[in-house]
C-alpha positions as CSV (number, residue, x, y, z in Angstrom):
1,X,27.2,-14.4,-43.8
2,X,28.9,-11.2,-42.8
3,X,28.9,-9.8,-39.3
4,X,27.5,-6.3,-39.0
5,X,27.4,-4.2,-35.9
6,X,24.6,-2.2,-34.6
7,X,21.9,-2.0,-37.2
8,X,21.5,1.3,-39.1
9,X,17.7,1.3,-38.6
10,X,16.2,0.5,-35.3
11,X,12.8,0.6,-33.9
12,X,8.2,2.0,-34.0
13,X,6.7,2.1,-30.6
14,X,3.3,2.1,-31.9
15,X,0.6,1.4,-29.2
16,X,2.9,-0.6,-26.9
17,X,4.0,2.1,-24.9
18,X,5.4,2.5,-21.6
19,X,2.0,1.5,-19.8
20,X,3.2,-2.3,-20.5
21,X,4.5,-4.3,-17.7
22,X,6.3,-1.5,-15.7
23,X,6.7,2.2,-16.2
24,X,8.2,4.3,-13.4
25,X,6.4,7.1,-11.7
26,X,8.6,10.2,-11.3
27,X,6.6,11.0,-8.3
28,X,8.1,8.1,-6.5
29,X,11.7,9.4,-6.9
30,X,13.5,10.0,-3.7
31,X,16.9,10.6,-2.2
32,X,18.2,8.2,0.5
33,X,21.5,7.4,2.0
34,X,22.5,5.5,-0.9
35,X,21.7,8.1,-3.6
36,X,18.7,9.0,-5.7
37,X,16.3,6.1,-6.4
38,X,12.9,5.6,-8.0
39,X,10.3,2.9,-7.8
40,X,9.7,0.7,-10.9
41,X,6.9,-1.9,-11.4
42,X,7.9,-5.3,-12.9
43,X,7.0,-8.9,-13.1
44,X,7.9,-9.6,-9.6
45,X,6.4,-6.6,-7.9
46,X,8.2,-3.2,-7.4
47,X,11.8,-2.3,-6.7
48,X,13.6,0.8,-5.7
49,X,16.3,1.1,-8.3
50,X,19.1,3.9,-8.9
51,X,18.1,6.7,-11.2
52,X,21.3,6.5,-13.1
53,X,22.6,2.8,-12.7
54,X,26.3,2.3,-13.3
55,X,27.0,-1.2,-12.9
56,X,24.4,-3.4,-14.5
57,X,24.3,-7.1,-14.8
58,X,22.0,-8.7,-17.4
59,X,20.8,-12.3,-17.2
60,X,19.3,-12.9,-20.7
61,X,20.3,-12.3,-24.3
62,X,17.6,-9.8,-25.0
63,X,18.9,-7.7,-22.1
64,X,22.4,-7.6,-23.3
65,X,21.1,-6.4,-26.8
66,X,19.0,-3.8,-25.0
67,X,21.7,-2.4,-22.9
68,X,24.2,-2.1,-25.8
69,X,21.5,-0.7,-27.9
70,X,21.0,2.1,-25.4
71,X,24.7,2.7,-24.9
72,X,25.2,0.8,-21.7
73,X,27.9,-1.7,-21.3
74,X,27.0,-4.1,-18.6
75,X,29.6,-5.2,-16.1
76,X,28.4,-8.8,-16.3
77,X,26.1,-11.0,-18.6
78,X,24.7,-14.5,-18.7
79,X,25.2,-16.4,-21.8
80,X,23.0,-18.8,-23.6
81,X,23.8,-22.3,-22.7
82,X,25.1,-23.4,-26.1
83,X,26.8,-20.0,-27.0
84,X,29.3,-17.3,-25.7
85,X,28.2,-13.7,-25.5
86,X,26.7,-12.6,-28.8
87,X,29.4,-11.6,-31.3
88,X,27.0,-9.3,-33.4
89,X,27.2,-6.7,-30.5
90,X,30.9,-6.2,-31.1
91,X,33.8,-6.8,-28.6
92,X,32.3,-7.8,-25.3
93,X,35.7,-9.0,-23.9
94,X,35.3,-6.5,-21.0
95,X,32.0,-8.1,-20.0
96,X,32.3,-10.7,-17.3
97,X,30.3,-13.9,-17.9
98,X,28.0,-14.7,-15.0
99,X,27.0,-18.2,-15.7
100,X,24.1,-19.1,-18.1
101,X,20.6,-17.9,-18.7
102,X,19.3,-20.9,-16.8
103,X,21.9,-21.0,-14.1
104,X,23.3,-17.6,-13.2
105,X,26.4,-17.5,-11.2
106,X,25.3,-15.7,-7.9
107,X,28.9,-15.5,-6.5
108,X,30.2,-14.0,-9.8
109,X,27.4,-11.5,-9.8
110,X,27.9,-10.5,-6.3
111,X,31.6,-10.1,-6.9
112,X,30.7,-7.4,-9.5
113,X,29.0,-5.2,-7.0
114,X,26.1,-4.4,-9.4
115,X,23.7,-1.6,-8.7
116,X,21.0,-3.0,-10.9
117,X,20.2,-6.6,-12.3
118,X,17.9,-7.2,-15.2
119,X,16.4,-10.7,-15.8
120,X,13.2,-12.5,-16.5
121,X,10.7,-14.2,-14.4
122,X,10.3,-16.9,-17.2
123,X,14.0,-18.0,-16.9
124,X,15.2,-17.0,-13.4
125,X,12.2,-16.7,-11.1
126,X,13.8,-19.2,-8.8
127,X,16.7,-17.0,-8.2
128,X,15.0,-13.7,-7.8
129,X,15.3,-13.4,-4.0
130,X,18.9,-14.2,-4.0
131,X,19.5,-11.8,-6.8
132,X,17.5,-9.0,-5.2
133,X,19.6,-9.5,-2.1
134,X,22.6,-8.6,-4.1
135,X,21.2,-5.6,-5.9
136,X,17.8,-4.1,-7.0
137,X,16.5,-6.7,-9.6
138,X,14.0,-6.0,-12.4
139,X,12.4,-8.9,-14.2
140,X,10.3,-9.0,-17.2
141,X,7.6,-11.6,-17.5
142,X,8.5,-13.7,-20.4
143,X,10.8,-13.7,-23.4
144,X,10.2,-13.5,-27.1
145,X,6.5,-12.7,-27.6
146,X,6.8,-9.5,-25.6
147,X,10.1,-8.5,-26.7
148,X,9.1,-4.9,-27.4
149,X,7.4,-4.4,-24.1
150,X,10.4,-5.8,-22.4
151,X,12.6,-3.5,-24.3
152,X,10.7,-0.5,-22.9
153,X,10.7,-1.8,-19.4
154,X,14.5,-2.6,-19.5
155,X,15.0,0.7,-21.0
156,X,13.2,2.5,-18.3
157,X,15.0,0.6,-15.7
158,X,18.3,1.7,-17.2
159,X,17.1,5.5,-17.1
160,X,16.7,5.5,-20.8
161,X,12.9,5.3,-21.3
162,X,12.8,8.1,-24.0
163,X,15.7,6.8,-25.9
164,X,14.2,3.2,-25.9
165,X,10.8,4.4,-27.2
166,X,12.6,6.2,-30.0
167,X,14.6,3.3,-31.0
168,X,11.5,1.2,-31.0
169,X,9.7,3.8,-33.1
170,X,12.5,3.9,-35.6
171,X,12.7,0.2,-36.1
172,X,9.0,-0.1,-36.6
173,X,9.0,2.6,-39.1
174,X,12.0,1.0,-41.1
175,X,10.1,-2.4,-41.0
176,X,6.9,-0.9,-42.3
177,X,8.8,1.1,-45.0
178,X,10.7,-2.1,-46.2
179,X,7.5,-4.0,-46.4
180,X,5.9,-1.1,-48.5
181,X,9.0,-1.1,-50.7
182,X,8.4,-4.7,-51.9
183,X,5.3,-3.9,-53.6
184,X,3.6,-7.1,-54.7
185,X,6.5,-9.1,-53.5
186,X,5.0,-8.5,-50.0
187,X,3.1,-11.7,-50.7
188,X,6.3,-13.8,-50.7
189,X,6.0,-16.7,-48.1
190,X,8.9,-16.6,-45.7
191,X,9.8,-19.8,-44.0
192,X,12.0,-19.7,-40.6
193,X,13.8,-22.9,-39.9
194,X,16.1,-23.8,-37.0
195,X,18.1,-26.9,-36.5
196,X,18.4,-27.9,-32.7
197,X,20.4,-30.6,-31.3
198,X,17.4,-32.9,-30.9
199,X,14.8,-31.4,-33.2
200,X,13.9,-29.4,-36.3
201,X,11.9,-26.3,-35.5
202,X,10.0,-23.9,-37.6
203,X,9.0,-20.5,-36.1
204,X,5.6,-18.9,-35.9
205,X,4.2,-15.4,-35.8
206,X,4.7,-15.1,-32.0
207,X,8.5,-15.8,-32.1
208,X,11.0,-12.9,-32.2
209,X,12.0,-13.3,-35.8
210,X,8.4,-14.1,-36.6
211,X,7.4,-10.8,-35.1
212,X,10.0,-9.0,-37.1
213,X,8.6,-10.6,-40.3
214,X,5.0,-9.6,-39.2
215,X,6.3,-5.9,-38.7
216,X,7.3,-5.9,-42.4
217,X,4.0,-7.5,-43.6
218,X,5.7,-10.4,-45.3
219,X,3.5,-13.6,-45.8
220,X,4.2,-17.0,-44.0
221,X,3.5,-20.5,-45.1
222,X,0.3,-21.9,-43.8
223,X,2.0,-24.5,-41.6
224,X,4.1,-21.7,-39.9
225,X,1.1,-19.7,-39.0
226,X,0.2,-22.3,-36.3
227,X,-3.4,-21.4,-36.4
228,X,-5.2,-22.8,-33.4
229,X,-2.0,-23.7,-31.6
230,X,-1.8,-22.7,-27.8
231,X,1.9,-21.6,-28.3
232,X,2.4,-19.9,-31.6
233,X,6.1,-19.4,-31.3
234,X,7.3,-22.4,-32.8
235,X,6.5,-26.0,-34.0
236,X,8.5,-29.1,-34.9
237,X,8.9,-31.4,-38.0
238,X,10.7,-34.6,-38.1
239,X,13.6,-35.4,-40.4
240,X,11.2,-37.2,-42.7
241,X,8.9,-34.1,-42.9
242,X,11.5,-31.3,-43.8
243,X,9.9,-31.1,-47.3
244,X,6.7,-29.9,-45.8
245,X,8.1,-26.7,-44.3
246,X,6.9,-24.6,-47.2
247,X,8.0,-21.2,-48.2
248,X,9.0,-19.2,-51.3
249,X,12.1,-18.3,-49.3
250,X,13.7,-20.1,-46.3
251,X,15.9,-18.6,-43.8
252,X,17.6,-21.2,-41.6
253,X,20.2,-21.4,-38.9
254,X,21.3,-23.7,-36.2
255,X,21.6,-23.5,-32.3
256,X,25.1,-24.6,-30.9
257,X,27.6,-27.0,-32.4
258,X,25.2,-30.0,-32.1
259,X,22.6,-28.0,-34.1
260,X,25.1,-27.1,-36.7
261,X,26.0,-30.8,-37.1
262,X,22.3,-31.6,-37.6
263,X,22.0,-28.6,-40.2
264,X,24.8,-30.1,-42.2
265,X,23.3,-33.6,-42.1
266,X,19.8,-32.6,-43.0
267,X,20.4,-29.8,-45.5
268,X,22.7,-32.3,-47.5
269,X,20.0,-34.8,-47.8
270,X,17.5,-35.5,-50.5
271,X,14.4,-34.3,-48.8
272,X,15.8,-30.9,-48.2
273,X,17.3,-30.6,-51.6
274,X,13.8,-31.4,-53.0
275,X,12.2,-28.3,-51.4
276,X,11.1,-25.9,-54.1
277,X,12.8,-22.9,-52.5
278,X,16.0,-24.8,-52.0
279,X,15.9,-25.8,-55.7
280,X,15.3,-22.2,-56.7
281,X,18.3,-21.0,-54.6
282,X,16.0,-19.2,-52.2
283,X,17.2,-20.9,-49.0
284,X,19.6,-18.7,-47.0
285,X,21.7,-19.5,-43.9
286,X,21.6,-16.8,-41.3
287,X,23.0,-16.0,-38.0
288,X,21.2,-18.0,-35.1
289,X,22.5,-15.2,-32.5
290,X,20.6,-12.6,-34.4
291,X,17.6,-14.2,-35.6
292,X,16.8,-16.5,-32.7
293,X,18.6,-15.4,-29.6
294,X,19.1,-11.6,-30.0
295,X,15.5,-10.8,-29.4
296,X,16.3,-7.0,-29.1
297,X,16.2,-4.0,-31.2
298,X,19.6,-4.4,-32.7
299,X,19.1,-7.9,-33.6
300,X,15.8,-6.8,-35.1
301,X,17.6,-4.2,-37.2
302,X,20.1,-6.9,-38.4
303,X,17.2,-9.2,-39.5
304,X,15.9,-6.2,-41.6
305,X,19.5,-6.0,-43.1
306,X,19.2,-9.7,-44.1
307,X,15.7,-9.2,-45.6
308,X,16.9,-6.3,-47.6
309,X,20.0,-8.2,-48.8
310,X,17.9,-11.2,-50.0
311,X,14.5,-9.9,-50.8
312,X,15.1,-6.2,-51.5
313,X,14.9,-4.8,-55.0
């Protein structure tokens, strides 16, 4: 599928607002020997951060999406373990890779002399003290399920709280408008499938792409609602169960080269070919970087682009 740069429509701040995990208090802003700072609350406590950070390092895929969406090019970024920096965000050749999201390269980060580091407690809690010793470090609590709250917190840390809220509002308005435009087709059941190196996953309503689908109002297959499950982000099926995935339309992708090999193997098999949506020509390969690891407002806008392409009138 074609690559597209930053999506035209981006993001509706509804009732998430800036009260989520961390908003800054203007009353705490102060000047010290190193310049003007302010206090921000986040998953690891509070941090004094620059009012206008200039050298930002980001340690997860959602945070590079957030920074670029808000017009900030980070000096360094961690990559997902099975991928390079996301190509859907354009030319990132000037951004230094600082390890992976699971294993950030502390020496490389320190060499960049950042004035702000953005990461997540879910992935990098064990590294927090070392990172915070290098530069003020702000962590969100988790990834995926709270992507909107994370976007607002990270936007605030970047000194762009108002811009982040507006982008989120624009995205949500666009998602709602698209859903309304579908009319009765809003009842179309959309299946999300991802081929991993060692498993086949389907994605539920609390995953990033599942939340985007939810914002449009599109229906989901019963299996993928994950009713009663403790974790409603994703579930698994075996190779012998791929025909149970359901859905009037299937969007599928693969994580890394090994996942792509599994995709080729299973989608060429009889069980996959027996699925009604596949037989009807309603199964579409999409970009894993966008649908699964993007987890940001630009990626969300690109998912809406895909939905418009394949489901729009």
